[in-house]
C-alpha positions as CSV (number, residue, x, y, z in Angstrom):
1,M,118.0,112.3,-103.2
2,R,115.8,110.1,-105.4
3,Q,115.4,106.4,-104.8
4,L,117.6,104.3,-107.0
5,K,117.0,100.8,-108.3
6,S,120.7,99.9,-108.2
7,P,122.7,100.2,-104.9
8,S,125.9,100.4,-106.9
9,F,125.7,104.1,-107.8
10,E,124.8,107.1,-105.7
11,F,123.4,109.6,-108.2
12,H,122.7,107.8,-111.4
13,E,121.2,104.6,-112.8
14,P,123.8,102.3,-114.5
15,D,122.2,103.0,-118.0
16,E,122.6,106.7,-117.4
17,I,126.4,106.4,-117.2
18,V,128.5,106.2,-120.4
19,H,129.6,102.6,-121.0
20,A,133.2,101.8,-122.0
21,N,133.8,100.2,-125.4
22,V,135.1,96.7,-125.6
23,I,138.1,96.6,-127.9
24,E,139.4,93.0,-127.4
25,N,138.2,89.7,-126.0
26,F,140.5,86.9,-125.3
27,V,138.7,83.5,-124.9
28,S,140.4,81.0,-122.6
29,V,141.6,77.7,-124.2
30,T,140.8,76.0,-120.9
31,R,137.1,76.6,-121.0
32,P,136.2,72.9,-121.2
33,Y,137.5,72.7,-117.7
34,N,135.5,75.6,-116.3
35,G,133.5,73.4,-114.0
36,K,136.7,72.8,-112.0
37,S,138.5,75.3,-109.8
38,G,141.7,76.7,-111.3
39,G,140.3,77.9,-114.6
40,E,140.1,81.6,-113.5
41,A,141.9,84.5,-115.1
42,R,143.2,85.7,-111.8
43,V,145.8,88.1,-113.1
44,C,147.2,89.8,-116.2
45,A,150.1,92.2,-116.8
46,W,151.5,94.7,-119.3
47,A,155.1,95.1,-120.2
48,P,156.5,98.5,-119.1
49,D,156.9,99.6,-122.8
50,G,153.6,98.0,-123.9
51,S,155.3,95.5,-126.1
52,Y,153.7,92.5,-124.5
53,F,150.5,91.5,-122.7
54,A,150.6,88.5,-120.4
55,W,147.4,86.6,-119.5
56,S,147.0,83.7,-117.1
57,C,143.9,81.9,-118.6
58,G,143.8,79.3,-115.8
59,H,145.0,75.7,-115.3
60,R,148.8,76.7,-115.3
61,I,148.7,78.3,-118.8
62,L,150.4,81.6,-119.4
63,H,150.0,83.5,-122.7
64,L,152.6,86.0,-123.8
65,I,151.1,88.1,-126.5
66,P,152.9,90.8,-128.6
67,W,150.9,94.0,-128.4
68,D,150.5,96.7,-131.1
69,N,150.5,100.0,-129.2
70,Q,149.4,102.1,-132.2
71,L,146.5,99.9,-133.2
72,K,145.5,99.1,-129.6
73,K,145.2,95.3,-130.3
74,R,147.2,92.1,-130.3
75,H,149.9,92.1,-133.0
76,D,149.1,90.5,-136.3
77,V,151.4,87.5,-136.6
78,R,151.6,87.9,-140.3
79,D,153.3,91.3,-139.8
80,K,156.8,90.1,-139.3
81,Q,158.4,93.5,-139.6
82,G,156.2,95.0,-136.9
83,L,156.9,92.2,-134.5
84,H,160.6,93.1,-134.3
85,K,161.5,89.5,-133.2
86,R,158.8,89.3,-130.7
87,K,157.0,86.0,-130.5
88,Y,153.8,84.5,-129.2
89,H,154.4,82.1,-126.3
90,V,152.1,79.7,-124.5
91,I,153.9,78.5,-121.4
92,D,152.9,75.7,-119.0
93,C,154.0,77.1,-115.6
94,S,153.6,73.7,-113.8
95,D,151.2,75.0,-111.2
96,L,148.3,77.5,-110.9
97,I,149.3,81.1,-111.5
98,W,148.3,83.7,-108.9
99,S,150.5,86.7,-109.8
100,L,152.4,88.1,-112.7
101,A,154.9,91.0,-113.1
102,F,157.1,92.2,-116.0
103,G,160.6,93.5,-115.3
104,S,163.0,95.4,-117.5
105,G,166.7,95.8,-116.6
106,R,168.3,97.4,-119.6
107,N,171.1,98.6,-117.4
108,Q,171.9,95.1,-116.1
109,K,173.6,93.4,-119.1
110,D,177.0,93.4,-117.4
111,H,175.6,92.0,-114.1
112,M,174.0,88.8,-115.2
113,S,177.0,86.4,-115.3
114,G,175.5,84.3,-112.5
115,F,172.8,83.1,-114.9
116,G,175.3,81.6,-117.5
117,G,174.1,83.7,-120.4
118,R,170.4,82.5,-120.0
119,F,169.2,86.0,-119.0
120,D,168.3,88.7,-121.4
121,P,167.5,91.5,-118.9
122,S,165.7,93.7,-121.5
123,L,162.4,92.0,-120.6
124,V,161.5,89.2,-118.2
125,I,158.2,88.0,-116.6
126,A,157.8,86.6,-113.2
127,T,155.0,84.1,-112.3
128,G,153.9,83.6,-108.7
129,L,152.6,80.0,-108.3
130,A,150.2,78.2,-105.9
131,N,153.1,76.0,-104.6
132,G,155.0,79.1,-103.3
133,K,157.6,79.1,-106.2
134,I,158.4,82.2,-108.3
135,R,159.5,81.4,-111.9
136,L,161.2,83.9,-114.2
137,W,160.9,83.6,-117.9
138,N,162.7,85.1,-120.9
139,C,160.1,86.9,-122.9
140,S,162.0,86.7,-126.2
141,E,162.4,82.9,-126.1
142,G,159.7,81.9,-123.6
143,T,162.2,79.8,-121.7
144,L,162.7,79.4,-117.9
145,I,165.5,81.4,-116.5
146,V,165.5,80.7,-112.8
147,E,163.2,79.5,-110.0
148,L,163.1,81.4,-106.7
149,L,162.4,79.3,-103.6
150,D,161.5,80.7,-100.2
151,H,157.8,81.3,-99.9
152,R,155.8,78.4,-98.3
153,D,152.4,79.2,-99.7
154,I,150.6,80.8,-102.6
155,V,152.5,83.8,-104.1
156,R,149.6,86.3,-104.2
157,C,151.4,89.3,-105.6
158,L,154.5,90.4,-107.5
159,D,156.0,93.7,-108.7
160,F,159.3,94.8,-110.2
161,S,160.8,98.2,-109.6
162,L,160.7,100.4,-112.7
163,D,164.2,101.9,-112.3
164,G,165.9,99.2,-114.3
165,N,167.5,97.5,-111.3
166,L,165.3,94.4,-111.5
167,Q,164.4,94.4,-107.8
168,L,161.4,92.0,-107.3
169,L,158.8,92.4,-104.6
170,S,156.7,89.4,-103.6
171,G,153.9,88.8,-101.1
172,S,152.5,85.4,-100.1
173,R,149.7,83.8,-98.2
174,D,152.4,82.5,-95.9
175,G,152.4,86.0,-94.3
176,T,155.8,87.2,-95.7
177,L,156.8,90.0,-98.0
178,K,160.1,89.6,-99.7
179,L,162.6,91.6,-101.8
180,W,164.8,89.8,-104.4
181,D,167.8,91.1,-106.2
182,I,167.5,89.4,-109.6
183,P,170.9,90.6,-111.0
184,E,172.6,89.1,-108.0
185,D,171.6,85.5,-108.9
186,G,168.1,86.1,-107.6
187,N,169.2,86.7,-104.1
188,M,166.4,87.2,-101.5
189,Y,167.8,89.9,-99.3
190,S,164.9,91.2,-97.2
191,T,161.8,89.8,-95.5
192,F,158.9,91.4,-93.7
193,K,156.6,89.2,-91.6
194,P,153.9,90.9,-89.5
195,H,151.8,88.9,-87.1
196,G,148.7,87.3,-88.4
197,I,148.4,88.8,-91.8
198,S,148.3,87.3,-95.3
199,F,149.4,89.5,-98.2
200,T,147.0,90.0,-101.2
201,S,148.7,92.8,-103.1
202,C,152.0,94.7,-103.2
203,C,153.6,97.3,-105.5
204,F,156.6,99.6,-106.0
205,A,155.9,103.3,-106.7
206,P,156.8,104.2,-110.3
207,N,159.7,106.3,-109.0
208,A,161.0,103.2,-107.1
209,R,161.2,105.2,-103.8
210,F,158.1,103.7,-102.0
211,I,156.6,100.3,-101.4
212,A,153.0,99.5,-100.5
213,A,151.4,96.2,-99.4
214,V,147.9,95.2,-98.3
215,G,146.2,92.1,-97.0
216,T,144.0,90.5,-94.5
217,C,143.0,91.9,-91.0
218,R,142.1,95.2,-92.7
219,M,145.7,96.2,-92.9
220,A,147.7,98.3,-95.4
221,Y,151.3,99.3,-95.1
222,L,153.4,102.0,-96.7
223,W,157.2,102.3,-96.7
224,K,158.7,105.6,-97.7
225,S,161.8,103.8,-98.7
226,P,162.4,100.9,-101.2
227,R,163.6,98.7,-98.3
228,L,161.4,96.5,-96.0
229,N,163.8,96.9,-93.0
230,S,162.9,100.6,-92.9
231,Q,160.1,102.1,-90.8
232,F,156.7,101.4,-92.2
233,I,153.4,103.3,-91.8
234,K,150.1,101.5,-91.1
235,L,147.2,102.9,-93.1
236,D,144.0,102.5,-91.0
237,G,140.6,103.0,-92.6
238,H,139.3,99.8,-94.1
239,H,136.9,97.4,-92.3
240,N,137.5,94.2,-94.3
241,E,140.3,92.5,-96.2
242,V,142.2,94.9,-98.3
243,S,142.5,93.3,-101.7
244,S,144.5,95.6,-103.9
245,C,146.8,98.6,-104.0
246,S,148.1,100.9,-106.8
247,F,150.4,104.0,-106.9
248,S,149.6,106.8,-109.3
249,F,152.1,107.3,-112.1
250,D,153.6,110.4,-110.4
251,S,154.0,108.4,-107.2
252,A,152.1,111.0,-105.2
253,L,148.9,109.0,-104.6
254,L,148.1,105.5,-103.3
255,A,144.8,103.8,-103.8
256,T,143.7,100.8,-101.7
257,G,140.6,98.7,-102.5
258,S,138.8,96.5,-100.0
259,Y,136.0,94.0,-99.5
260,D,134.4,96.7,-97.4
261,T,133.0,98.2,-100.7
262,K,135.3,101.2,-100.6
263,V,138.5,102.5,-102.2
264,I,140.6,105.0,-100.3
265,V,142.9,107.4,-102.1
266,W,145.8,108.4,-99.9
267,S,148.4,111.2,-100.2
268,V,151.8,109.3,-100.1
269,H,153.7,112.3,-98.7
270,S,151.3,113.4,-95.9
271,V,149.7,109.9,-95.4
272,T,146.2,111.4,-95.3
273,K,142.9,110.3,-96.9
274,L,142.1,112.4,-99.9
275,R,139.0,110.6,-101.3
276,I,136.8,107.7,-100.4
277,L,135.1,106.1,-103.4
278,G,132.0,104.0,-102.5
279,H,130.7,101.0,-104.5
280,M,127.6,100.5,-102.5
281,H,125.0,103.1,-101.6
282,P,124.1,103.7,-98.9
283,S,127.3,102.5,-97.4
284,P,127.0,99.3,-95.5
285,S,127.1,99.4,-91.7
286,L,130.3,98.1,-90.1
287,I,128.9,94.6,-89.5
288,Y,128.1,94.2,-93.2
289,A,131.2,96.0,-94.4
290,G,133.3,93.5,-92.5
291,G,131.4,90.5,-94.0
292,A,129.8,89.3,-97.2
293,N,128.1,92.2,-98.9
294,D,128.2,91.4,-102.7
295,H,130.2,94.5,-103.5
296,Y,133.8,93.4,-102.8
297,V,136.3,95.6,-104.6
298,R,138.7,93.2,-106.2
299,S,141.2,95.4,-107.9
300,V,142.3,99.1,-108.3
301,S,144.6,100.5,-111.0
302,F,145.7,104.0,-111.9
303,C,145.7,105.3,-115.4
304,A,148.8,107.1,-116.8
305,N,147.8,110.7,-116.1
306,S,147.1,110.0,-112.4
307,L,143.7,111.6,-112.6
308,I,141.8,108.4,-113.6
309,L,141.4,105.4,-111.3
310,T,139.9,102.1,-112.3
311,T,138.2,99.6,-110.1
312,V,136.7,96.1,-110.4
313,C,133.8,95.2,-108.2
314,D,131.7,92.1,-107.5
315,D,128.5,94.0,-108.3
316,G,129.2,93.3,-112.0
317,Y,130.8,96.6,-113.0
318,V,134.2,98.0,-113.7
319,R,134.4,101.8,-113.0
320,F,136.5,104.6,-114.3
321,W,136.8,107.5,-111.7
322,N,137.9,111.0,-112.4
323,L,139.5,112.1,-109.1
324,K,139.0,115.8,-109.9
325,R,135.3,115.4,-110.0
326,Q,133.6,116.0,-106.7
327,Q,130.6,113.8,-107.6
328,D,131.1,110.3,-106.3
329,D,129.7,108.4,-109.3
330,P,132.3,107.2,-111.9
331,Y,132.2,108.9,-115.3
332,L,132.5,105.6,-117.2
333,V,131.5,102.0,-116.5
334,G,131.7,98.6,-118.1
335,E,129.6,95.5,-117.5
336,A,131.8,92.7,-116.0
337,T,130.0,89.9,-114.2
338,D,132.4,87.6,-112.3
339,A,135.4,89.9,-112.9
340,L,138.4,89.2,-110.7
341,F,141.2,91.5,-111.7
342,G,141.9,94.6,-113.7
343,R,145.2,96.2,-115.0
344,V,145.7,99.4,-117.0
345,S,148.0,99.5,-120.0
346,P,151.2,101.7,-119.7
347,D,149.7,104.5,-121.8
348,G,146.5,104.4,-119.7
349,S,144.2,103.8,-122.7
350,I,143.1,100.2,-122.0
351,L,141.8,98.4,-119.0
352,A,142.3,94.6,-119.2
353,V,139.9,92.6,-117.0
354,G,140.2,88.9,-116.1
355,F,137.1,86.8,-115.4
356,R,136.3,83.7,-113.4
357,D,135.8,81.7,-116.6
358,G,139.4,82.4,-117.7
359,D,138.6,85.1,-120.4
360,V,140.0,88.6,-120.6
361,V,138.0,91.6,-121.8
362,M,139.7,94.9,-122.7
363,F,137.9,98.1,-122.2
364,S,138.8,101.5,-123.8
365,A,139.4,104.2,-121.2
366,N,138.6,107.7,-122.3
367,Q,141.2,109.8,-120.5
368,T,141.0,113.5,-119.6
369,I,143.7,116.0,-120.4
370,P,145.9,116.7,-117.3
371,R,145.9,120.2,-115.9
372,L,149.0,122.3,-115.9
373,M,149.2,122.0,-112.1
374,Q,149.3,118.3,-112.3
375,L,152.0,118.3,-115.0
376,S,154.1,120.7,-112.9
377,R,153.8,118.4,-109.9
378,Q,154.9,115.4,-111.9
379,A,158.0,117.3,-113.1
380,I,158.9,118.2,-109.6
381,L,158.5,114.7,-108.3
382,K,160.9,113.4,-110.9
383,H,163.7,115.6,-109.7
384,L,163.2,116.0,-106.0
385,S,163.5,113.4,-103.3
386,K,161.0,115.2,-101.1
387,Y,158.0,117.1,-102.0
388,N,156.6,120.2,-100.2
389,L,152.9,119.5,-99.7
390,Q,152.2,123.2,-99.3
391,G,152.3,123.4,-103.1
392,Q,149.3,121.1,-103.4
393,N,145.7,122.2,-103.6
394,Q,143.2,121.4,-100.9
395,N,142.3,118.0,-102.3
396,G,145.9,117.1,-102.9
397,I,145.0,115.7,-106.4
């Protein structure tokens, strides 16, 4: 193999890989305070139907931005008809925002009496704050609905189930993972507290049947049930803090990204490693993988067709991986120095990346057409509670 100038890619130089187009750039209104900690765009989120984009630009400020799915850009405020009563909101959340999650409970209109009519369950957004509080906001009015109090430290991660039941999963630096039943007055009904771990990322599977959570001490957990009091599975394979996790849209795959410079793609059903995606070549030895190595993987996020995985790395690149390709280099990259977080839009066409200076840049993701085998698997997974792995190919992808 030829000697490379860049350690970030195994087979190609960065300028030999196709670069993703930038389609939007949101500039933080808090930029005058960039010299102070707290001005980072640590997290962003998309509404499940793509109607809103939420962006934490730092210093307690949350932007709720109506999104135009057809034009792939923020909605023109002059187009009143296209907005359909959606409004721009700038919300002061009273403390630094560390996590965001949209929830939609269109089946819950008859179960919200405990909120005194303040709750429009069609679309809400939850904010996880540095003081341990979780605040839920009405997206249509930009008003506070309820405050959830139980965590004792930074709420690092949030996720709603996508089945319309408005179950909220939260993970905190206090070492607890919690489930909240929002229709039942925001009741916290389950807690998981392992010894000596702080959670950094958590998520429901799109089919709402599985839960994943990752954190410090190289640990990743998988529940094959939407309840934390059920038996969990430890996923061993990383050698540093595990920073992010994401299920594929068909719920068959789980990706975990780590500060050890690697992403592992797991089969949810067989709990086996299917792919390991390196961000540093040659791979660092264990002593460097477990420490500072300048190639921390900050974020992983699947695209809609489950073949494409995106990653954000400290080496200054976002990557788009095609999991069907055997070659370990990504097929698409974007330059992103000081990027902290990435999240793919519901249709899989856009990757929104948050930066240390509070800005957000949106990259266009050129997706591949899914194969018939993959579409068949997705159809099966929608209608069966268990999946026979004998039907998968050797790679399981």
